[in-house]
C-alpha positions as CSV (number, residue, x, y, z in Angstrom):
1,M,-146.1,72.7,113.0
2,K,-149.0,72.2,110.9
3,I,-152.5,71.8,112.1
4,I,-155.6,71.2,110.9
5,I,-158.7,72.2,112.9
6,L,-162.2,70.7,111.8
7,G,-164.8,73.2,113.1
8,A,-164.7,77.3,113.3
9,G,-166.8,77.0,116.4
10,R,-166.0,78.3,119.9
11,V,-163.7,75.7,120.6
12,G,-162.2,75.5,117.2
13,E,-161.6,79.4,117.2
14,S,-160.2,79.6,120.7
15,L,-157.8,76.9,119.6
16,A,-156.6,78.4,116.6
17,E,-156.5,81.7,118.1
18,S,-154.1,80.5,120.9
19,L,-151.8,78.4,118.3
20,V,-151.6,81.0,115.9
21,S,-149.8,83.4,118.2
22,E,-147.2,80.7,118.6
23,Q,-146.0,80.8,115.0
24,N,-147.8,77.6,113.9
25,D,-149.1,76.9,110.4
26,I,-153.1,76.9,111.3
27,T,-155.9,75.5,108.7
28,V,-159.5,75.5,109.7
29,I,-162.3,73.5,107.9
30,D,-166.1,74.4,108.7
31,T,-169.1,74.4,106.2
32,D,-170.2,77.8,107.5
33,A,-168.0,80.3,104.9
34,G,-169.1,83.6,106.8
35,R,-167.6,82.1,110.3
36,L,-164.4,81.3,108.3
37,A,-164.1,84.7,106.7
38,A,-164.6,86.3,110.1
39,L,-161.5,84.0,111.5
40,Q,-159.6,85.0,108.4
41,D,-159.9,88.8,108.8
42,R,-159.0,88.4,112.7
43,L,-156.0,86.0,112.7
44,D,-153.4,84.8,110.3
45,L,-154.4,81.5,109.1
46,R,-155.7,79.4,106.3
47,T,-159.3,78.5,105.7
48,V,-161.1,75.6,103.7
49,H,-164.7,75.8,103.1
50,G,-166.0,72.0,103.0
51,H,-167.3,69.0,105.0
52,A,-164.6,67.8,107.6
53,A,-164.9,64.2,106.9
54,S,-164.3,64.9,103.2
55,P,-161.2,63.2,101.5
56,S,-161.3,66.0,99.0
57,T,-161.7,68.7,101.7
58,L,-158.9,67.3,103.8
59,R,-156.9,66.8,100.7
60,E,-157.5,70.5,100.0
61,A,-156.4,71.9,103.7
62,G,-153.1,70.0,103.1
63,A,-153.8,66.7,105.5
64,E,-151.2,64.7,103.1
65,D,-148.3,66.7,105.2
66,A,-150.0,67.8,108.4
67,D,-148.3,67.0,111.9
68,M,-151.8,67.2,113.6
69,L,-155.7,66.8,113.3
70,I,-157.7,68.2,115.7
71,A,-161.6,67.6,115.2
72,T,-163.8,69.9,117.3
73,T,-167.2,70.1,115.2
74,Q,-170.4,69.8,117.0
75,S,-170.9,66.4,115.4
76,D,-169.1,63.4,117.2
77,E,-169.5,61.1,114.2
78,T,-168.0,63.9,111.9
79,N,-165.0,64.1,114.2
80,L,-164.5,60.3,114.6
81,V,-164.8,59.6,110.8
82,A,-162.5,62.5,110.0
83,C,-159.9,61.5,112.2
84,H,-160.0,57.9,111.0
85,L,-159.6,59.1,107.4
86,A,-156.8,61.4,108.3
87,A,-155.2,58.4,110.0
88,Q,-156.0,55.7,107.0
89,S,-155.8,58.0,103.9
90,F,-153.1,60.3,105.1
91,N,-150.9,59.2,107.5
92,V,-151.6,62.4,109.7
93,P,-149.3,61.1,113.0
94,K,-151.4,62.7,115.7
95,R,-155.4,63.0,115.7
96,I,-157.4,64.4,118.3
97,A,-161.7,64.3,118.6
98,R,-164.0,65.9,120.7
99,V,-167.0,63.7,121.7
100,R,-170.0,64.7,123.8
101,S,-171.7,61.4,123.6
102,S,-171.7,59.3,126.8
103,E,-171.6,56.2,124.2
104,F,-168.0,56.8,123.1
105,Q,-166.9,58.0,126.5
106,D,-167.8,54.8,128.2
107,H,-166.7,52.8,125.3
108,P,-163.0,53.6,124.6
109,E,-162.2,50.7,122.8
110,L,-164.3,52.4,119.8
111,V,-161.7,54.8,119.4
112,G,-158.2,53.2,119.5
113,E,-156.1,52.4,116.7
114,G,-158.3,49.6,114.7
115,A,-161.1,51.3,115.6
116,F,-161.7,54.8,114.7
117,S,-157.7,55.8,114.9
118,V,-158.1,58.9,117.7
119,D,-155.4,59.3,119.8
120,H,-156.7,61.5,122.1
121,L,-161.0,62.3,123.2
122,I,-161.5,65.6,124.6
123,V,-164.8,65.8,126.4
124,P,-165.9,69.6,127.1
125,E,-168.5,68.9,129.1
126,K,-166.2,66.7,131.9
127,A,-163.7,69.5,131.6
128,V,-166.3,72.1,132.9
129,T,-168.0,69.9,135.4
130,D,-164.5,69.2,137.0
131,T,-163.9,72.9,136.9
132,I,-167.3,73.5,139.2
133,A,-166.4,70.6,141.3
134,R,-163.6,72.1,142.3
135,L,-164.9,75.4,142.9
136,V,-167.1,73.6,145.3
137,E,-164.5,72.1,147.1
138,F,-162.6,75.4,147.5
139,P,-165.6,78.2,147.6
140,E,-163.0,81.0,148.4
141,A,-161.3,80.1,145.2
142,L,-161.6,82.1,141.3
143,Q,-159.8,79.1,139.6
144,V,-158.4,75.8,140.8
145,L,-155.8,73.9,138.6
146,E,-154.4,70.6,139.5
147,F,-151.2,69.3,138.5
148,A,-148.9,66.1,138.8
149,G,-152.0,63.9,139.6
150,G,-153.3,66.2,142.0
151,K,-150.2,66.7,144.3
152,V,-149.7,70.3,143.5
153,S,-152.5,73.2,142.9
154,L,-152.7,76.5,141.5
155,I,-155.2,78.7,143.1
156,A,-156.5,82.1,141.8
157,V,-158.1,84.1,144.9
158,R,-159.5,87.6,144.9
159,A,-157.7,89.1,148.0
160,Y,-159.9,91.3,150.3
161,A,-159.5,93.9,152.9
162,G,-158.4,92.9,156.2
163,G,-156.5,89.2,155.2
164,Q,-153.8,88.9,156.7
165,L,-151.5,89.1,153.8
166,V,-152.9,92.1,152.2
167,Q,-151.3,95.5,152.3
168,H,-148.1,93.3,153.5
169,P,-144.8,92.0,151.5
170,I,-145.2,89.0,150.4
171,R,-141.8,87.8,152.2
172,E,-143.8,87.6,155.1
173,I,-146.0,84.7,154.3
174,R,-143.5,82.3,155.4
175,S,-143.7,83.8,159.1
176,H,-147.4,83.5,159.3
177,I,-147.6,79.9,158.2
178,P,-143.7,78.7,158.9
179,K,-144.6,75.2,158.1
180,V,-146.3,75.5,154.7
181,D,-143.9,76.5,151.7
182,S,-146.0,78.1,149.0
183,R,-145.2,80.3,145.8
184,I,-147.1,83.3,144.6
185,V,-146.7,83.2,141.1
186,A,-148.4,86.4,139.4
187,I,-151.0,89.0,140.5
188,F,-153.4,90.6,138.2
189,R,-154.4,94.2,139.3
190,G,-156.9,95.1,136.8
191,D,-155.7,94.8,133.5
192,T,-151.9,95.1,134.9
193,T,-149.3,91.7,135.3
194,I,-147.5,92.1,138.5
195,Y,-144.5,89.6,138.6
196,P,-143.8,89.3,142.4
197,D,-140.9,89.5,144.6
198,G,-140.7,89.7,148.3
199,D,-141.3,93.2,148.5
200,T,-144.3,93.1,146.5
201,M,-147.3,94.4,148.3
202,I,-150.8,92.5,147.5
203,E,-154.0,94.9,147.5
204,P,-157.6,94.5,148.1
205,G,-159.2,93.1,144.9
206,D,-156.1,92.0,143.4
207,E,-156.6,88.9,141.5
208,V,-153.3,86.4,143.0
209,F,-152.1,83.0,141.7
210,F,-150.4,80.7,144.1
211,L,-148.9,77.7,143.8
212,A,-148.8,74.9,146.8
213,A,-148.9,71.3,147.5
214,T,-152.9,70.3,147.6
215,E,-152.7,69.4,151.1
216,H,-151.7,72.8,152.0
217,I,-154.1,75.3,150.3
218,R,-156.7,75.9,152.3
219,S,-153.8,77.3,155.0
220,V,-152.8,79.4,152.1
221,L,-156.2,80.8,151.4
222,T,-156.5,82.0,155.1
223,E,-153.9,84.5,154.7
224,L,-155.5,86.0,151.8
225,R,-159.4,86.1,152.5
226,K,-162.2,85.1,154.8
227,M,-162.7,81.2,154.5
228,D,-166.0,80.3,153.4
229,Q,-168.5,78.1,154.7
230,P,-168.4,74.6,153.4
231,V,-170.8,74.1,150.0
232,R,-173.7,71.8,151.0
233,R,-176.7,73.2,149.3
234,V,-176.6,73.3,145.3
235,M,-178.9,74.4,142.7
236,M,-178.6,74.1,139.0
237,A,-180.4,75.9,136.3
238,G,-180.6,73.4,133.4
239,G,-180.4,69.7,132.9
240,G,-178.5,69.4,129.8
241,R,-174.9,67.1,129.5
242,I,-173.2,69.6,131.8
243,G,-175.9,69.6,134.5
244,L,-176.4,65.8,134.5
245,R,-172.8,65.3,134.7
246,L,-172.1,67.4,137.7
247,A,-175.4,66.4,139.7
248,R,-174.0,62.7,139.7
249,Q,-170.7,64.0,140.4
250,L,-172.1,66.1,143.8
251,S,-175.0,64.2,144.4
252,D,-173.4,61.9,146.9
253,R,-172.4,64.5,149.4
254,L,-174.6,67.5,148.6
255,D,-178.0,68.5,148.7
256,V,-178.4,69.1,144.9
257,R,-181.6,70.4,143.3
258,I,-182.2,71.5,139.1
259,I,-184.5,73.2,137.5
260,E,-185.2,72.2,133.7
261,S,-187.5,73.8,131.3
262,N,-188.5,71.1,129.3
263,L,-190.6,68.3,131.0
264,K,-189.5,65.3,128.8
265,R,-185.6,66.2,129.7
266,C,-187.0,66.3,133.7
267,E,-188.4,62.9,133.3
268,E,-185.1,61.5,131.8
269,L,-183.2,63.4,134.6
270,A,-185.3,61.8,137.3
271,A,-184.7,58.4,135.8
272,Q,-180.7,58.9,135.6
273,L,-180.2,60.7,139.0
274,P,-180.3,59.1,142.2
275,S,-184.0,59.8,144.4
276,R,-182.1,62.3,146.7
277,V,-181.7,64.8,143.7
278,L,-185.0,67.0,143.2
279,V,-185.5,67.8,139.9
280,L,-187.9,70.6,139.1
281,H,-189.9,71.4,136.2
282,G,-189.5,75.1,135.5
283,D,-188.0,78.4,134.5
284,A,-184.9,79.4,136.5
285,T,-185.8,83.1,135.9
286,D,-189.0,82.7,137.5
287,E,-188.9,84.7,140.9
288,D,-191.2,82.7,142.6
289,L,-190.0,79.7,141.9
290,L,-186.7,80.3,143.1
291,Q,-188.2,81.8,146.3
292,E,-190.4,78.7,146.8
293,E,-187.2,76.3,146.5
294,G,-185.4,78.2,148.9
295,V,-182.7,80.5,147.0
296,G,-182.0,82.7,149.5
297,D,-180.7,79.7,151.7
298,L,-178.2,78.1,149.1
299,D,-174.4,77.7,149.2
300,L,-173.9,77.6,145.1
301,F,-176.0,78.3,142.2
302,C,-174.9,77.4,138.8
303,A,-176.9,78.6,135.6
304,L,-175.6,75.9,133.4
305,T,-178.3,76.1,130.3
306,S,-177.0,76.6,126.6
307,D,-178.6,80.2,126.5
308,D,-176.1,82.7,127.8
309,E,-178.5,85.3,128.5
310,D,-180.5,83.1,130.6
311,N,-177.8,81.8,132.9
312,I,-176.8,85.7,133.3
313,M,-180.3,86.7,133.9
314,S,-181.0,83.8,136.5
315,S,-177.3,84.0,138.3
316,L,-178.4,87.8,139.0
317,L,-181.8,86.8,140.3
318,A,-180.4,84.3,142.5
319,K,-177.7,86.3,143.7
320,K,-180.2,89.3,144.6
321,M,-182.5,86.6,146.3
322,G,-179.3,85.8,148.6
323,A,-177.8,82.8,147.1
324,R,-174.3,83.2,148.7
325,R,-172.5,82.2,145.3
326,V,-173.2,82.0,141.7
327,I,-171.6,80.5,138.7
328,A,-172.7,81.2,135.4
329,L,-172.1,79.3,132.4
330,V,-171.2,81.9,129.3
331,N,-170.0,80.9,126.0
332,R,-169.2,84.5,124.6
333,R,-166.3,85.3,126.5
334,A,-166.9,89.1,125.9
335,Y,-170.1,88.6,128.0
336,A,-167.9,86.6,130.7
337,D,-165.3,89.0,130.9
338,L,-168.4,91.9,131.7
339,V,-170.4,90.0,134.4
340,E,-167.9,88.1,136.2
341,G,-166.4,89.6,139.5
342,G,-169.5,91.7,140.1
343,R,-172.9,90.2,141.1
344,I,-171.9,87.1,138.9
345,D,-169.0,85.6,141.1
346,I,-167.7,83.4,138.0
347,A,-168.2,82.8,134.5
348,I,-167.1,79.8,133.4
349,V,-166.3,79.8,129.3
350,P,-166.7,76.4,128.2
351,A,-164.1,76.5,125.2
352,Q,-161.5,77.7,127.6
353,A,-162.0,75.0,129.9
354,T,-161.4,72.6,127.2
355,L,-158.3,74.3,126.0
356,G,-155.8,73.3,128.6
357,E,-156.8,69.6,127.7
358,L,-156.5,70.0,123.9
359,L,-152.8,72.5,124.4
360,T,-151.8,69.6,126.4
361,H,-151.5,67.4,123.3
362,V,-150.2,70.2,121.1
363,R,-147.2,71.6,123.2
364,R,-143.7,70.5,122.1
365,G,-141.6,68.6,124.8
366,D,-143.0,66.3,127.2
367,V,-145.8,67.9,128.6
368,A,-147.8,66.3,131.5
369,A,-150.6,69.0,131.7
370,V,-151.6,72.6,130.3
371,H,-153.9,74.8,131.6
372,S,-155.6,78.2,130.0
373,L,-155.8,81.1,132.6
374,R,-157.6,84.3,132.3
375,R,-159.5,83.8,129.3
376,G,-156.4,82.0,127.3
377,A,-154.2,85.0,128.1
378,A,-151.6,83.2,130.5
379,E,-151.1,79.5,130.9
380,A,-149.3,77.1,133.4
381,L,-147.6,74.3,132.1
382,E,-146.6,71.1,133.5
383,L,-143.2,70.0,131.7
384,I,-140.9,67.2,132.5
385,A,-137.5,67.8,132.5
386,H,-135.1,65.3,130.6
387,G,-131.3,65.5,129.9
388,D,-128.4,66.3,131.7
389,S,-126.3,69.2,132.2
390,K,-124.6,68.9,129.0
391,S,-127.6,68.3,127.0
392,S,-130.2,70.7,128.7
393,R,-130.9,74.2,129.3
394,V,-132.6,73.6,132.8
395,V,-131.2,70.0,134.3
396,G,-128.5,70.7,137.0
397,R,-128.9,74.1,137.2
398,R,-130.3,76.5,139.9
399,I,-133.5,78.3,139.1
400,E,-131.6,81.8,139.0
401,Q,-129.4,80.1,136.2
402,I,-132.3,79.6,133.9
403,D,-132.7,81.9,131.1
404,L,-136.6,82.5,131.7
405,P,-138.5,84.8,129.6
406,E,-140.3,87.8,130.8
407,G,-143.5,86.7,132.3
408,A,-142.4,82.9,133.0
409,I,-141.8,81.9,136.5
410,I,-141.0,78.3,137.9
411,G,-143.3,78.0,140.6
412,A,-142.9,74.2,141.7
413,L,-141.3,70.8,141.1
414,V,-142.7,67.8,141.6
415,R,-139.9,65.1,142.1
416,E,-140.1,61.2,142.6
417,R,-136.7,59.9,143.9
418,I,-138.4,56.5,145.6
419,P,-140.7,55.1,143.3
420,G,-144.3,55.8,144.2
421,R,-143.3,58.6,147.1
422,A,-143.6,61.9,145.2
423,E,-142.1,64.9,146.7
424,V,-143.6,68.7,146.3
425,V,-140.5,71.3,146.1
426,I,-141.9,74.6,145.9
427,A,-139.3,76.5,143.9
428,H,-136.9,79.3,145.0
429,H,-133.9,80.7,143.4
430,D,-131.3,78.4,144.5
431,T,-133.7,75.3,143.8
432,V,-131.9,72.6,141.4
433,I,-134.2,71.1,138.8
434,E,-133.0,67.1,138.6
435,P,-133.4,64.7,135.8
436,D,-137.3,63.6,135.3
437,D,-138.7,66.4,137.7
438,H,-142.1,67.6,137.0
439,V,-141.5,71.3,136.3
440,I,-144.9,73.7,137.2
441,V,-144.3,77.0,135.1
442,F,-146.5,80.0,134.9
443,V,-146.5,82.2,131.9
444,A,-147.8,85.3,131.9
445,K,-147.8,86.3,128.4
446,R,-148.9,83.4,125.9
447,Q,-146.4,84.9,123.3
448,M,-143.7,83.5,125.3
449,I,-144.6,79.8,125.5
450,P,-142.7,78.6,122.4
451,K,-139.3,80.1,124.4
452,V,-140.4,78.1,127.5
453,E,-141.0,74.7,125.5
454,K,-137.4,75.4,123.9
455,L,-135.8,75.8,127.4
456,F,-136.9,72.0,128.1
457,Q,-136.1,70.6,124.8
458,V,-132.8,68.2,125.0
459,G,-129.8,68.8,123.0
460,V,-128.8,66.6,120.5
461,G,-126.1,65.2,122.9
462,F,-128.8,63.5,124.7
463,F,-129.1,59.8,124.0
């Protein structure tokens, strides 16, 4: 597939890195020649130096025969104009734009056909706030990902010494919770990936990924670690777009406080948020301020400023002073890998949170959802099975008969035999895939994605 990416920032870079490894023809446009040179030195792709909304630049990038254009620059206007040009002047079949302004988010009619000709809008701030909101709901988890409209969840959790399943074979999970079906799809032990079977032993400190119907998630969590108290008190450092959106999302049920260093922004936040949200003017790395606001009694501290170093330092300070759990927004992936799992419980890389939504529209075949895992090293996909036993490599076959590449595991199906009544089926070796099943596939090695996509493509005989 020939794909043009506008913007070599963190989102564009993460996307290019993911797609290049899958043998796509990638061209990246940016106004920063140094950034493009660094990207080209590291990845096998083409770069064009120029303005993303310039017709001549798009033509030089090969827009006339491109399959897709993904606009990820920092400017909403540039992204939207570029999509419009791609559609009207170059007839690019699919156009995706990243936007940040609520003006565009609140008025979807501005971006459809006849307006800016955008097929899909990507809102990074929404992806990040949704990620944090799910972690608030399941405070024991490292990552919570939803499929099939929230009917199935994939949870990453750190196993602890003393957990009922820890240092026991995985097969014992059925005897512990006989009324709940679940599937452990992967275990990461440090840098080692373990493909589990019934004899696999879970060790303390393992990062365990399991799939279950969302209604059964808590039952499985209790087998792997102690259940935390529900989150009731939250403090946020940073009142930017993400802080504002998250405060709105949580304020109806939680005690929320925001620390913001810019006085004018504090006034804007106070005007836009419910009166029950306390907006504080100050520095989140100020120990006296944190002490005065009772940081030691917090259930969750979220550092959400645009400065990685401030987020890391304020999170470390909050943890030291007694906050039960801390989450830091860290733009640099190397920093996130360095600090997560120590004093900082979770480091969220915004570009990675956005990546899954972008990949949903890039993947071949009928893909309903994609989630990027472990900083993009692994993926989980929701693919819809089509065809019959003659035209499909998966339909009408038992899981054990499907030629899955190494590192790919079918974890669950969502099946709707009666309209409006979906059934969650946890996959086992003898489970048979039926037409129109939503199949949740965990892929531990990103390089195997094209093979998984090919498995779900319908042969010529299906019409």
